[in-house]
C-alpha atoms as one frame of an Amber mdcrd trajectory, in Angstrom:
protein
  86.058 111.590  62.961  88.044 108.928  61.099  89.082 106.023  63.296  91.415
 103.091  62.827  89.553 100.526  64.929  92.392  98.015  65.239  96.141  98.576
  65.465  99.064  97.538  67.645 102.142  98.977  69.304 104.559  96.540  70.911
 108.034  95.978  72.286 109.269  92.392  71.711 111.960  92.833  74.383 109.146
  92.709  76.956 109.178  88.949  76.328 105.487  88.033  76.364 104.600  87.972
  72.656 104.619  84.194  72.533 103.070  83.970  69.062 105.640  86.239  67.424
 108.344  84.581  65.256 111.490  86.332  66.441 113.200  85.754  63.096 110.531
  87.759  61.255 112.012  91.169  60.448 108.593  92.742  59.871 107.049  91.703
  63.172 109.892  91.211  65.644 110.805  94.852  66.169 109.420  97.626  68.370
 106.490  99.680  67.102 105.597 102.937  68.838 103.214 105.845  68.139 105.977
 107.860  66.459 106.227 105.104  63.812 102.610 105.633  62.750 102.031 109.358
  63.281 102.885 110.500  59.742 100.772 107.754  58.157  97.764 108.625  60.318
  98.074 112.262  59.273  98.425 111.293  55.611  95.123 109.427  55.660  93.240
 111.765  57.973  92.945 109.231  60.786  92.041 111.143  63.946  92.014 108.349
  66.530  92.925 104.674  66.866  91.953 101.676  68.962  95.045  99.990  70.411
  94.577  96.223  70.761  96.549  93.733  72.844  99.039  91.371  71.245 100.287
  89.517  74.341  98.332  87.336  76.742  99.332  89.159  79.934  97.839  91.815
  82.172 101.223  93.535  81.947 100.552  94.060  78.242  97.349  95.868  79.135
  99.167  98.131  81.573 101.852  98.795  78.934  99.238  99.844  76.369  97.394
 102.084  78.819 100.693 103.830  79.473 101.062 104.437  75.744  97.470 105.678
  75.590  98.115 108.104  78.445 100.958 109.643  76.441  99.301 109.551  73.011
  96.479 111.812  71.884  95.689 109.590  68.916  95.016 106.430  70.965  91.373
 106.755  71.975  90.698 103.284  73.374  92.607 100.231  74.578  91.504  96.609
  74.269  93.455  94.595  76.824  93.611  91.067  78.186  92.749  89.146  81.337
  93.006  85.418  81.996  89.552  83.882  81.600  90.880  80.779  83.351  91.475
  82.825  86.523  88.229  84.117  88.105  90.350  86.279  90.400  91.149  88.371
  87.311  87.733  89.984  87.657  89.540  92.306  90.065  91.704  93.503  87.180
  88.586  94.297  85.143  87.031  96.157  88.045  90.215  98.203  88.445  90.972
  98.834  84.791  87.465  99.911  83.849  88.030 103.180  85.688  90.770 104.159
  83.225  89.149 106.538  80.709  90.698 104.752  77.721  90.164 101.134  78.798
  87.413  99.651  76.623  87.467  95.905  77.179  89.423  92.737  76.500  90.389
  90.211  73.882  91.214  86.619  74.854  93.469  85.223  72.146  91.085  82.437
  71.201  92.645  81.839  67.780  95.834  80.659  69.502  94.149  78.264  71.959
  94.425  74.627  70.738  91.024  73.626  72.171  88.466  74.909  69.664  85.778
  74.516  72.345  87.676  76.508  74.974  85.114  79.305  75.048  82.370  76.831
  75.991  84.148  75.594  79.127  82.277  76.171  82.380  85.331  77.615  84.096
  85.661  80.556  81.671  82.035  81.687  81.648  82.657  84.109  84.514  84.681
  86.213  82.045  81.794  86.780  79.657  79.476  87.426  82.590  81.887  89.981
  84.054  82.135  91.881  80.777  78.358  92.156  80.700  78.166  93.174  84.373
  80.885  95.810  83.978  79.686  97.018  80.546  83.021  96.293  78.863  83.676
  95.224  75.285  84.661  91.806  73.951  86.844  91.471  70.846  86.122  88.057
  69.326  89.341  86.744  67.770  89.087  83.446  65.964  88.978  81.504  62.726
  86.033  80.127  60.715  86.276  76.938  62.805  85.140  79.039  65.799  82.023
  80.475  64.145  79.568  77.976  65.618  80.923  78.376  69.150  80.925  82.166
  68.939  77.290  81.937  67.875  76.596  79.859  70.999  78.334  82.355  73.279
  76.845  85.491  71.733  73.311  84.128  71.771  73.842  83.107  75.406  75.146
  86.521  76.484  72.837  88.730  74.475  73.949  91.951  76.200  77.664  91.342
  75.585  79.109  94.223  73.538  81.011  92.195  70.942  83.049  93.054  67.895
  84.292  90.298  65.581  87.970  90.797  64.785  89.289  90.604  61.234  86.012
  89.353  59.731  86.714  86.040  61.536  89.717  85.513  59.262  88.203  83.879
  56.163  90.727  81.570  54.531  90.918  83.521  51.277  94.210  81.907  50.249
  92.410  78.521  50.228  89.245  79.862  48.595  86.768  77.240  47.437  82.995
  77.066  47.277  82.999  75.072  50.530  85.350  77.309  52.523  83.594  80.457
  51.352  80.102  79.101  52.097  81.119  77.909  55.573  82.471  81.354  56.436
  79.662  83.275  54.748  76.882  81.245  56.381  78.501  81.539  59.792  78.926
  85.294  59.482  75.328  85.689  58.331  74.139  83.770  61.386  76.168  86.018
  63.691  74.823  89.108  61.950  71.211  87.970  62.070  71.095  86.331  65.495
  73.379  88.537  67.613  74.168  92.186  68.295  77.815  91.797  67.274  79.552
  94.299  65.068  82.497  93.410  62.839  85.932  94.815  62.077  86.572  95.286
  58.380  90.210  94.355  58.835  92.706  91.561  58.438  91.627  90.445  54.970
  94.918  91.091  53.187  96.865  88.824  55.545  94.483  85.948  54.789  95.229
  86.155  51.080  98.588  85.386  49.462  99.229  87.928  46.732  95.919  89.672
  47.383  93.951  91.565  44.769  90.814  93.665  45.043  88.916  91.032  43.109
  89.966  88.317  45.559  88.780  90.423  48.499  85.598  91.760  46.900  83.164
  88.840  47.493  84.117  88.761  51.173  83.737  92.510  51.547  80.411  92.587
  49.737  79.044  89.786  51.889  79.946  91.759  55.003  78.297  94.887  53.600
  75.155  92.859  52.955  74.791  90.979  56.238  76.166  93.486  58.757  75.565
  96.785  57.011  77.688  99.898  57.534  76.385 100.653  61.017  77.846  97.346
  62.210  81.169  97.494  60.349  84.323  99.378  61.369  87.537  99.660  59.380
  90.809  98.686  61.048  94.352  98.553  59.717  95.732  95.689  61.819  99.033
  97.569  61.513 101.816  96.472  61.759 100.604  92.896  61.085  99.118  94.043
  57.776 102.659  94.769  56.592 103.179  91.049  56.055 101.121  91.524  52.889
 100.409  95.242  52.453 101.422  98.636  53.739  99.008 100.726  55.785  98.457
 102.865  52.679  97.864  99.823  50.461  95.172  98.446  52.756  93.322 101.681
  53.473  93.273 102.476  49.756  91.980  98.965  49.017  89.272  99.363  51.662
  88.303 102.731  50.208  88.083 101.162  46.750  85.955  98.285  48.037  83.549
 100.725  49.701  83.541 103.265  46.867  80.090 102.190  45.665  78.472 102.854
  49.041  76.785 106.141  49.964  79.009 108.644  51.752  77.039 108.187  54.992
  77.767 104.450  54.912  81.463 105.036  54.301  81.550 107.510  57.176  80.129
 104.826  59.449  82.669 102.207  58.348  85.646 104.570  58.615  84.688 106.093
  61.942  81.107 106.239  63.116  80.645 102.588  64.015  83.876 102.442  66.010
  83.093 105.727  67.715  79.719 104.409  68.892  80.904 100.921  69.846  84.012
 101.975  71.764  82.329 105.163  73.049  85.065 107.392  71.709
């Protein structure tokens, strides 16, 4: 089974995509399963993981409705408000949906870099452990240390790091690379987290395989194929590359790995993590 472990469908007219620039022709338009079906078939993608893009419970309900009507959507990563302990009731309700996997707080968009360490949001991590739900860790390299704190505190939390923690490839320097690489190694060595091999092209202006290669090879080294899962981040990837461009780049970057390792990255790891 080949799985796209990270993609989005959305409808901007719903009005809760606060991050979305409404003058951006690529992003600010509806995206539905019919827009991706032919591309999935072209690349032999059997199933996808649909991930939230709005910080509302209504977004989660919207995505579950899409999943109910779409054979290709195998799992949904939604959202609850970690600042509202009463939202545990949403988790307890949603977990009974066969395609609800877990949640993703949009930590990259929260101004307080230490937000995840606040006492009043710890119930959220605890609830995910109690209810055996997944946690998509969305952040930037500046969040690496705090994610390490959280993931070593909640050792049973089923965590996947989104978009390789968004290394700042466009501003590549020895310092920025080392900060990211050391932080990712610490997460790989000290926690059970897996990582999405996704989002790299949108962190690199005018990307090339050679610009992406040191980041990819570091991930292969520290996480290994059984803890890496490929994701398109479509349609966001289209800011820098088409779906085809990125999957072909990812296939080129993994071409030196054994076939069993590539099978894990392009399906097996996601299948195990999201229990598809």
